[in-house]
Residue frames relative to the residue before (quaternion, step in Angstrom):
aa qw qx qy qz dx dy dz
X 1.0000 0.0000 0.0000 0.0000 0.00 0.00 0.00
X 0.2396 -0.7763 0.5678 0.1329 3.58 -0.79 0.95
X 0.7128 -0.4692 0.3122 0.4175 3.51 -1.31 0.24
X 0.6963 0.4763 -0.2798 0.4583 3.60 1.11 -0.68
X 0.5105 0.6517 -0.4203 0.3716 3.60 1.25 -0.09
X 0.6436 -0.4691 0.4134 0.4414 3.53 -1.33 0.09
X 0.5860 -0.5939 0.4025 0.3767 3.61 -1.08 0.58
X 0.5032 -0.6121 0.5159 0.3256 3.53 -1.21 0.57
X 0.2524 -0.7950 0.5364 0.1284 3.58 -0.54 1.16
X 0.0851 -0.7930 0.6033 -0.0003 3.55 -0.86 1.05
X 0.2385 -0.7708 0.5765 0.1287 3.58 -0.57 1.15
X 0.1563 -0.8046 0.5712 0.0435 3.57 -0.82 1.03
X 0.0504 -0.7643 0.6429 0.0013 3.54 -0.98 0.98
X 0.1344 -0.8001 0.5816 0.0594 3.60 -0.75 1.03
X 0.0150 0.8014 -0.5932 0.0750 3.56 -0.82 1.11
X 0.6256 -0.3890 -0.6729 0.0673 1.58 -1.57 1.90
X 0.5365 -0.6490 0.4341 0.3202 3.58 -1.11 0.54
X 0.5369 0.6418 -0.4101 0.3628 3.60 1.18 -0.39
X 0.8311 0.1661 -0.1718 0.5021 3.53 -1.24 0.68
X 0.6359 0.4623 -0.3344 0.5197 3.55 1.08 0.77
X 0.4055 -0.6848 0.5409 0.2721 3.57 -1.05 0.73
X 0.1545 -0.8454 0.5072 0.0640 3.53 0.34 1.31
X 0.6273 0.5523 -0.3478 0.4249 3.61 0.96 -0.79
X 0.6712 0.4904 -0.2987 0.4688 3.60 0.95 -0.86
X 0.6456 0.5137 -0.3248 0.4624 3.59 0.97 -0.83
X 0.6684 0.4998 -0.3072 0.4573 3.57 0.86 -0.92
X 0.6417 0.5279 -0.3362 0.4433 3.57 0.94 -0.83
X 0.6793 0.4948 -0.3038 0.4488 3.60 0.82 -0.96
X 0.6637 0.4987 -0.3090 0.4640 3.59 0.94 -0.86
X 0.7041 0.4604 -0.2746 0.4657 3.59 0.85 -0.93
X 0.5742 0.5846 -0.3830 0.4264 3.60 1.15 -0.50
X 0.5978 0.5721 -0.3648 0.4268 3.60 1.14 -0.52
X 0.5573 0.6149 -0.3942 0.3948 3.62 1.16 -0.47
X 0.6764 0.4931 -0.2829 0.4683 3.56 1.13 -0.66
X 0.6728 0.5352 -0.2837 0.4248 3.58 1.20 -0.50
X 0.7912 0.0717 -0.0482 0.6054 3.60 1.22 -0.20
X 0.3638 -0.7583 0.5106 0.1787 3.57 -1.24 0.37
X 0.4835 0.6980 -0.4197 0.3209 3.61 1.24 0.13
X 0.7993 0.0221 -0.0026 0.6005 3.57 1.04 -0.74
X 0.1985 -0.7802 0.5892 0.0683 3.52 -1.23 0.57
X 0.2353 -0.7674 0.5836 0.1234 3.54 -0.78 1.07
X 0.0315 0.7771 -0.6279 0.0283 3.56 -1.09 0.73
X 0.3577 -0.7743 0.4941 0.1686 3.55 -0.85 1.03
X 0.0875 -0.7670 0.6343 0.0423 3.52 -1.19 0.75
X 0.2089 -0.7728 0.5920 0.0932 3.52 -1.07 0.83
X 0.0040 -0.8072 0.5878 -0.0549 3.54 -0.11 1.34
X 0.4855 -0.6323 0.5101 0.3229 3.56 -1.07 0.66
X 0.4707 -0.7122 0.4409 0.2770 3.58 -0.74 1.01
X 0.6525 0.5174 -0.3232 0.4497 3.59 1.17 -0.44
X 0.6067 0.5733 -0.3478 0.4269 3.59 1.29 0.00
X 0.7843 0.2214 -0.1177 0.5674 3.59 1.23 -0.22
X 0.4867 -0.6950 0.4392 0.2952 3.62 -0.79 0.93
X 0.6288 0.5316 -0.3464 0.4495 3.60 1.05 -0.65
X 0.6779 0.4832 -0.2926 0.4705 3.58 0.90 -0.91
X 0.6221 0.5380 -0.3389 0.4568 3.57 1.05 -0.74
X 0.6513 0.5151 -0.3085 0.4640 3.58 1.02 -0.80
X 0.7541 0.4275 -0.2088 0.4526 3.57 0.89 -0.98
X 0.5581 0.6056 -0.3898 0.4121 3.60 1.27 -0.22
X 0.5563 0.5788 -0.3668 0.4702 3.54 0.72 1.10
X 0.3055 -0.7048 0.5949 0.2365 3.54 -1.32 0.29
X 0.4862 0.6548 -0.4250 0.3927 3.54 1.27 0.48
X 0.6210 -0.5285 0.4184 0.4000 3.56 -1.31 0.01
X 0.0459 -0.7847 0.6181 0.0059 3.57 -0.93 0.95
X 0.5618 -0.6148 0.4439 0.3308 3.53 -1.22 0.54
X 0.4141 -0.7210 0.4960 0.2502 3.58 -0.77 1.00
X 0.6367 0.5249 -0.3382 0.4524 3.61 1.02 -0.71
X 0.6396 0.5045 -0.3221 0.4824 3.58 1.00 -0.80
X 0.6190 0.5503 -0.3325 0.4510 3.56 1.01 -0.83
X 0.6869 0.4848 -0.2918 0.4560 3.59 0.84 -0.94
X 0.6154 0.5292 -0.3582 0.4615 3.61 1.06 -0.61
X 0.6961 0.4670 -0.2727 0.4722 3.59 0.95 -0.88
X 0.5921 0.5915 -0.3547 0.4168 3.58 1.23 -0.40
X 0.5284 0.7006 -0.3943 0.2727 3.57 1.12 -0.68
X 0.8074 0.2342 -0.1106 0.5300 3.60 0.86 -0.91
X 0.3509 0.7728 -0.4799 0.2223 3.60 1.23 0.18
X 0.6445 0.5301 -0.3365 0.4363 3.59 0.91 -0.86
X 0.6591 0.5071 -0.3094 0.4612 3.59 0.90 -0.91
X 0.6600 0.5060 -0.3088 0.4616 3.57 0.92 -0.91
X 0.6857 0.4911 -0.2833 0.4565 3.58 0.92 -0.93
X 0.6469 0.5156 -0.3245 0.4587 3.58 0.96 -0.83
X 0.6213 0.5371 -0.3379 0.4598 3.57 1.04 -0.73
X 0.6597 0.5019 -0.3053 0.4687 3.60 0.93 -0.89
X 0.6672 0.5073 -0.3055 0.4518 3.57 0.93 -0.90
X 0.6555 0.5069 -0.3177 0.4609 3.58 0.92 -0.88
X 0.6499 0.5231 -0.3190 0.4498 3.58 0.93 -0.88
X 0.6935 0.4642 -0.2811 0.4739 3.57 0.87 -0.95
X 0.6309 0.5296 -0.3319 0.4597 3.61 1.02 -0.74
X 0.6469 0.5076 -0.3208 0.4700 3.58 0.98 -0.80
X 0.6331 0.5353 -0.3307 0.4508 3.59 1.00 -0.79
X 0.7482 0.3857 -0.2036 0.5000 3.58 1.05 -0.79
X 0.4688 -0.6963 0.4341 0.3272 3.60 1.24 -0.06
X 0.3874 0.7241 -0.4800 0.3087 3.59 1.09 0.70
X 0.4209 -0.7647 0.4474 0.1948 3.56 -1.05 0.76
X 0.6703 0.5085 -0.3257 0.4313 3.61 1.01 -0.64
X 0.4013 -0.7266 0.5125 0.2200 3.54 -0.96 0.90
X 0.6754 -0.5020 0.3513 0.4104 3.60 -1.27 0.01
X 0.5667 -0.5752 0.4510 0.3803 3.60 -1.22 0.32
X 0.5217 -0.6472 0.4661 0.3029 3.56 -1.30 0.35
X 0.7803 0.2398 -0.1233 0.5643 3.57 1.22 -0.41
X 0.1341 -0.7850 0.6023 0.0557 3.56 -1.16 0.71
X 0.1206 -0.7436 0.6505 0.0969 3.52 -1.30 0.54
X 0.1640 -0.7688 0.6131 0.0790 3.56 -0.88 1.00
X 0.1670 -0.7642 0.6182 0.0767 3.55 -0.78 1.08
X 0.0134 -0.8257 0.5605 -0.0623 3.55 -0.45 1.24
X 0.3660 -0.7095 0.5550 0.2339 3.54 -1.26 0.45
X 0.4146 0.6739 -0.4942 0.3603 3.55 1.20 0.53
X 0.2856 -0.7133 0.5930 0.2408 3.58 -1.30 -0.08
X 0.4283 -0.6928 0.5176 0.2623 3.54 -1.05 0.79
X 0.5838 -0.6265 0.3989 0.3279 3.55 -1.11 0.70
X 0.7015 0.4228 -0.2787 0.5014 3.61 1.21 -0.33
X 0.4979 -0.7015 0.3760 0.3443 3.59 1.40 0.19
X 0.4385 0.6072 -0.5138 0.4185 3.61 1.16 0.34
X 0.3129 -0.7927 0.4994 0.1560 3.58 -1.12 0.53
X 0.7375 0.2918 -0.2459 0.5573 3.61 1.21 0.22
X 0.0157 -0.7552 0.6549 0.0248 3.52 -1.31 0.50
X 0.0655 -0.7921 0.6067 0.0122 3.57 -1.02 0.86
X 0.2470 0.7508 -0.5841 0.1845 3.55 -0.95 0.90
X 0.8827 0.0663 -0.0332 0.4641 3.55 -1.07 0.80
X 0.7289 -0.4512 0.2525 0.4487 3.60 0.94 0.81
X 0.6989 0.3782 -0.2808 0.5382 3.59 1.23 0.27
X 0.1661 -0.7597 0.6218 0.0929 3.54 -1.14 0.72
X 0.1625 -0.7514 0.6293 0.1143 3.54 -1.20 0.60
X 0.1357 -0.7526 0.6410 0.0663 3.54 -0.94 0.99
X 0.1301 -0.8126 0.5674 0.0278 3.57 -0.52 1.22
X 0.0685 -0.8484 0.5244 -0.0236 3.57 -0.34 1.28
X 0.2921 0.7905 -0.4957 0.2101 3.57 1.18 0.46
X 0.6839 0.4764 -0.2863 0.4726 3.59 1.16 -0.51
X 0.4582 0.6713 -0.4710 0.3430 3.61 1.22 0.08
X 0.0499 -0.7854 0.6169 -0.0092 3.56 -0.96 0.98
X 0.6441 -0.5648 0.3586 0.3709 3.55 -1.18 0.59
X 0.6033 0.5686 -0.3779 0.4121 3.62 1.08 -0.53
X 0.5849 0.5853 -0.3685 0.4236 3.61 1.25 -0.27
X 0.6139 0.5320 -0.3493 0.4670 3.60 1.27 -0.16
X 0.5064 -0.2286 -0.8310 0.0283 1.49 -1.93 1.57
X 0.5499 -0.1250 -0.8226 -0.0726 1.53 -2.31 1.05
X 0.6098 -0.5651 0.4143 0.3704 3.54 -1.26 0.41
X 0.6894 -0.4581 0.3582 0.4319 3.54 -1.30 0.22
X 0.6569 0.5155 -0.3121 0.4531 3.59 0.93 -0.88
X 0.6572 0.4974 -0.3131 0.4719 3.60 1.00 -0.74
X 0.5706 0.5570 -0.3714 0.4756 3.58 1.15 -0.58
X 0.6688 0.5000 -0.3004 0.4609 3.58 0.84 -1.00
X 0.6474 0.5329 -0.3187 0.4420 3.57 0.90 -0.94
X 0.7073 0.4704 -0.2760 0.4498 3.58 0.73 -1.06
X 0.6921 0.4793 -0.2950 0.4520 3.59 0.87 -0.87
X 0.6054 0.5239 -0.3580 0.4805 3.60 1.16 -0.46
X 0.6167 0.5185 -0.3421 0.4835 3.59 1.04 -0.72
X 0.6154 0.5446 -0.3424 0.4554 3.58 1.04 -0.78
X 0.6800 0.4768 -0.2983 0.4703 3.60 0.96 -0.79
X 0.5911 0.5467 -0.3651 0.4673 3.59 1.14 -0.52
X 0.6159 0.5312 -0.3365 0.4747 3.57 1.07 -0.74
X 0.6432 0.5260 -0.3180 0.4566 3.58 0.96 -0.87
X 0.6564 0.5114 -0.3088 0.4607 3.58 1.05 -0.73
X 0.7276 0.4484 -0.2357 0.4627 3.58 1.03 -0.78
X 0.7942 0.2667 -0.1049 0.5359 3.58 1.04 -0.79
X 0.3534 -0.7619 0.5033 0.2035 3.61 -0.33 1.19
X 0.6858 0.5007 -0.2941 0.4386 3.60 0.97 -0.79
X 0.7230 0.3997 -0.2393 0.5101 3.60 1.25 -0.24
X 0.3847 0.7399 -0.4770 0.2776 3.60 1.17 0.39
X 0.7353 0.3701 -0.2259 0.5209 3.56 1.09 -0.62
X 0.7263 -0.3619 0.3169 0.4909 3.54 -1.31 -0.30
X 0.3015 -0.8000 0.5032 0.1263 3.56 -1.00 0.81
X 0.8182 -0.1252 0.1090 0.5505 3.61 0.37 -1.15
X 0.5144 -0.6833 0.4410 0.2720 3.53 -1.04 0.88
X 0.6634 0.5254 -0.3094 0.4337 3.57 0.96 -0.83
X 0.3854 -0.7020 0.5499 0.2373 3.56 -1.04 0.81
X 0.0582 -0.8255 0.5606 -0.0285 3.56 -0.50 1.27
X 0.4930 -0.5937 0.4617 0.4374 3.54 1.23 -0.45
X 0.4579 0.6568 -0.4495 0.3961 3.57 1.33 0.22
X 0.5541 -0.6264 0.4277 0.3431 3.58 -0.98 0.77
X 0.6911 0.4672 -0.2761 0.4773 3.59 1.18 -0.48
X 0.2934 0.7586 -0.5226 0.2558 3.61 1.21 0.33
X 0.3399 -0.6657 0.6142 0.2531 3.54 -1.17 0.67
X 0.0630 0.7842 -0.6132 0.0717 3.58 -0.63 1.10
X 0.3936 -0.7704 0.4555 0.2099 3.53 -0.43 1.24
X 0.7825 0.2396 -0.1170 0.5627 3.57 1.05 -0.79
X 0.5967 -0.6002 0.4027 0.3488 3.56 -1.08 0.76
X 0.6206 0.5601 -0.3492 0.4232 3.59 1.03 -0.72
X 0.6553 0.5040 -0.3119 0.4682 3.60 1.15 -0.58
X 0.5868 0.6165 -0.3609 0.3812 3.58 1.22 -0.43
X 0.4888 0.6904 -0.4360 0.3072 3.60 1.18 -0.33
X 0.6117 0.5688 -0.3626 0.4133 3.62 1.05 -0.66
X 0.7070 0.4363 -0.2824 0.4796 3.58 0.89 -0.83
X 0.6136 0.5209 -0.3557 0.4751 3.59 1.17 -0.45
X 0.6588 0.5101 -0.3034 0.4623 3.58 1.03 -0.79
X 0.7453 0.3931 -0.2162 0.4932 3.57 0.88 -0.98
X 0.0264 -0.8797 0.4737 0.0319 3.55 0.92 -1.00
X 0.4609 0.6487 -0.5011 0.3402 3.60 0.91 0.74
X 0.4016 -0.6811 0.5467 0.2755 3.58 -1.31 0.07
X 0.3751 -0.7578 0.4909 0.2099 3.58 -0.62 1.14
X 0.7113 -0.4641 0.3149 0.4238 3.57 -1.31 0.28
X 0.6384 0.5423 -0.3315 0.4342 3.59 0.92 -0.89
X 0.7201 0.4405 -0.2544 0.4719 3.59 0.79 -1.02
X 0.6080 0.5433 -0.3467 0.4637 3.57 1.09 -0.67
X 0.6353 0.5200 -0.3248 0.4694 3.59 1.05 -0.77
X 0.6327 0.5253 -0.3282 0.4648 3.57 1.02 -0.77
X 0.6291 0.5300 -0.3304 0.4628 3.58 1.03 -0.76
X 0.6218 0.5276 -0.3331 0.4733 3.57 1.04 -0.76
X 0.6689 0.5046 -0.2982 0.4571 3.58 0.92 -0.90
X 0.7007 0.4333 -0.2540 0.5067 3.58 1.13 -0.64
X 0.4985 -0.6984 0.3878 0.3366 3.57 1.31 0.42
X 0.5263 0.5656 -0.4454 0.4525 3.54 0.96 1.00
X 0.0160 -0.8645 0.5023 0.0044 3.62 0.64 1.08
X 0.7076 0.4602 -0.2654 0.4659 3.61 1.12 -0.56
X 0.4925 0.7170 -0.4085 0.2765 3.57 1.23 -0.29
X 0.6445 0.5376 -0.3383 0.4257 3.61 0.89 -0.88
X 0.6743 0.4789 -0.2982 0.4765 3.59 0.92 -0.87
X 0.6359 0.5289 -0.3349 0.4514 3.59 1.00 -0.76
X 0.6569 0.5078 -0.3051 0.4664 3.57 0.97 -0.86
X 0.6548 0.5102 -0.3103 0.4633 3.57 0.92 -0.91
X 0.6383 0.5298 -0.3204 0.4574 3.56 0.98 -0.85
X 0.6827 0.4975 -0.2995 0.4435 3.58 0.84 -0.93
X 0.7764 0.3962 -0.1918 0.4511 3.56 0.87 -0.94
X 0.5675 0.5340 -0.4335 0.4527 3.63 1.15 0.01
X 0.2906 -0.8433 0.4171 0.1742 3.55 1.45 -0.23
X 0.3491 0.7298 -0.5196 0.2748 3.62 1.12 0.41
X 0.5976 0.5891 -0.3489 0.4173 3.57 1.17 -0.57
X 0.5465 0.6315 -0.3928 0.3850 3.58 1.25 -0.29
X 0.3445 -0.7603 0.4873 0.2564 3.59 1.15 -0.56
X 0.6683 -0.5016 0.3856 0.3912 3.53 -1.34 -0.31
X 0.4935 -0.6840 0.4488 0.2954 3.61 -0.91 0.86
X 0.6214 0.5448 -0.3455 0.4445 3.60 1.21 -0.36
X 0.6524 0.4624 -0.3136 0.5121 3.59 1.29 -0.14
X 0.3367 -0.7899 0.4725 0.1985 3.64 -0.30 1.18
X 0.6132 0.5642 -0.3535 0.4250 3.62 1.23 -0.25
X 0.6399 0.5298 -0.3234 0.4531 3.60 1.21 -0.33
X 0.6461 -0.5046 0.3824 0.4264 3.61 -1.19 0.32
X 0.6425 0.5135 -0.3331 0.4610 3.61 0.98 -0.77
X 0.6431 0.5197 -0.3152 0.4659 3.57 1.07 -0.73
X 0.6279 0.5143 -0.3286 0.4829 3.57 1.07 -0.73
X 0.6130 0.5485 -0.3436 0.4532 3.58 1.05 -0.75
X 0.6200 0.5255 -0.3391 0.4738 3.58 1.05 -0.74
X 0.6531 0.5094 -0.3134 0.4644 3.58 0.96 -0.85
X 0.6855 0.4466 -0.2658 0.5099 3.56 1.18 -0.58
X 0.4984 -0.7040 0.3798 0.3342 3.54 1.36 0.33
X 0.6373 0.4154 -0.4000 0.5112 3.52 0.85 1.10
X 0.0874 -0.8032 0.5892 -0.0022 3.54 -0.09 1.35
X 0.3922 -0.7573 0.4757 0.2154 3.58 -0.49 1.19
X 0.6462 0.5264 -0.3216 0.4493 3.59 1.22 -0.36
X 0.7817 0.2879 -0.1626 0.5288 3.60 1.19 -0.36
X 0.6624 0.5214 -0.3135 0.4372 3.60 1.00 -0.80
X 0.1917 -0.7992 0.5634 0.0841 3.56 -1.07 0.76
X 0.7950 0.3835 -0.1696 0.4382 3.54 0.77 -1.06
X 0.7934 -0.2957 0.2371 0.4764 3.52 -1.26 -0.51
X 0.7720 -0.0148 -0.0173 0.6352 3.54 1.26 -0.44
X 0.6476 -0.5424 0.3705 0.3862 3.57 -1.25 0.39
X 0.3411 -0.6984 0.5863 0.2285 3.57 -1.07 0.76
X 0.6647 -0.4857 0.3632 0.4363 3.63 -1.19 0.28
X 0.6391 0.5223 -0.3282 0.4593 3.60 1.01 -0.77
X 0.6655 0.4921 -0.3036 0.4719 3.58 0.93 -0.86
X 0.6323 0.5246 -0.3315 0.4638 3.59 1.02 -0.75
X 0.6354 0.5274 -0.3205 0.4641 3.56 1.06 -0.79
X 0.6614 0.5057 -0.3040 0.4630 3.59 0.93 -0.88
X 0.6259 0.5306 -0.3276 0.4683 3.56 1.06 -0.76
X 0.6699 0.4979 -0.2945 0.4655 3.56 0.88 -0.97
X 0.6316 0.5418 -0.3272 0.4478 3.57 1.04 -0.79
X 0.6866 0.4708 -0.2913 0.4712 3.57 0.91 -0.90
X 0.6302 0.5316 -0.3350 0.4561 3.58 1.01 -0.77
X 0.6599 0.4969 -0.3039 0.4746 3.56 0.98 -0.85
X 0.6295 0.5394 -0.3300 0.4515 3.56 1.05 -0.77
X 0.6445 0.5160 -0.3167 0.4670 3.56 1.03 -0.81
X 0.6354 0.5210 -0.3285 0.4658 3.57 1.04 -0.76
X 0.6517 0.5216 -0.3164 0.4507 3.57 0.97 -0.86
X 0.6424 0.5145 -0.3245 0.4662 3.57 1.01 -0.83
X 0.6513 0.5124 -0.3128 0.4641 3.57 0.95 -0.89
X 0.6548 0.5079 -0.3078 0.4675 3.57 0.96 -0.88
X 0.6559 0.5225 -0.3068 0.4502 3.56 0.99 -0.86
X 0.6516 0.5011 -0.3146 0.4747 3.57 0.98 -0.84
X 0.6461 0.5199 -0.3221 0.4567 3.56 0.98 -0.85
X 0.6539 0.5079 -0.3138 0.4647 3.59 0.97 -0.84
X 0.6403 0.5267 -0.3242 0.4555 3.59 1.01 -0.82
X 0.6477 0.5127 -0.3219 0.4626 3.59 0.96 -0.87
X 0.6531 0.5090 -0.3146 0.4642 3.57 0.96 -0.85
X 0.6417 0.5280 -0.3251 0.4513 3.57 0.98 -0.83
X 0.6521 0.5087 -0.3105 0.4686 3.57 0.99 -0.86
X 0.6477 0.5178 -0.3183 0.4594 3.59 0.96 -0.83
X 0.6632 0.4969 -0.3076 0.4676 3.58 0.91 -0.91
X 0.6235 0.5534 -0.3378 0.4370 3.56 1.07 -0.78
X 0.7079 0.4449 -0.2648 0.4805 3.58 0.82 -0.98
X 0.6291 0.5180 -0.3424 0.4675 3.58 1.02 -0.70
X 0.6303 0.5321 -0.3263 0.4616 3.55 1.09 -0.72
X 0.6407 0.5184 -0.3200 0.4673 3.57 1.01 -0.82
X 0.6629 0.5081 -0.3089 0.4549 3.56 0.91 -0.94
X 0.6570 0.5059 -0.3136 0.4627 3.58 0.96 -0.82
X 0.6745 0.5091 -0.2974 0.4443 3.56 0.97 -0.89
X 0.6736 0.5163 -0.3052 0.4318 3.60 1.13 -0.54
X 0.5333 0.6444 -0.4133 0.3599 3.59 1.19 -0.15
């Protein structure tokens, strides 16, 4: 796929949605679609009782990674069939994506946290703990989904790449707790960037770096920015750590938002005072 091609579509399924701020996660993931044109995330809500793989992964318990990979083999075909059927019923024109990523809160029995097979990836976040923040749980999901988009676009980067931890998003990290460095840094090293060039994706490294430095999110005190929208969705990326905001984190967010309002009000009052002062001088001099 070249840069001028249509974006690589990645269907995302999150399991289970309970005890998770799903609206905030979906917003952050979908906001990345506007920041680049190489890949496109789209969410699907499948009933877990309709597919053996989803039924297995709809858990925060330990599941067998080998069993998971066996059930992954035909998942894309099964999902595409469901999507086409439902689209035809509703008179929709766009077909299903070619690749899927399932974000689960289960844990694999070998403590690895990803599996790829047959056009589908599984990210198992059952071993994520609050002490791993920063980055927050939502940022973990964001970064690992970008990693799966790279796997979809670059055949040479679908598997493990380098053993050394560089802070590169393509770092091989055996345990989820070690992955925090690549989520925090989120850059693409020279080796992986060269592989992207060889796979005819010259713009991918810059797109990944842009997404994961998160400067495009803006300030959480500005409701017009993505970070500000996240606050409205009750997940402040500057204070929240887990799957959803705690009461303490919500209080800290409200405190900072109120502080920003007070500063803005104070500056506005000072400007008005200065204007009245000069206008008073001008009037008095007539």
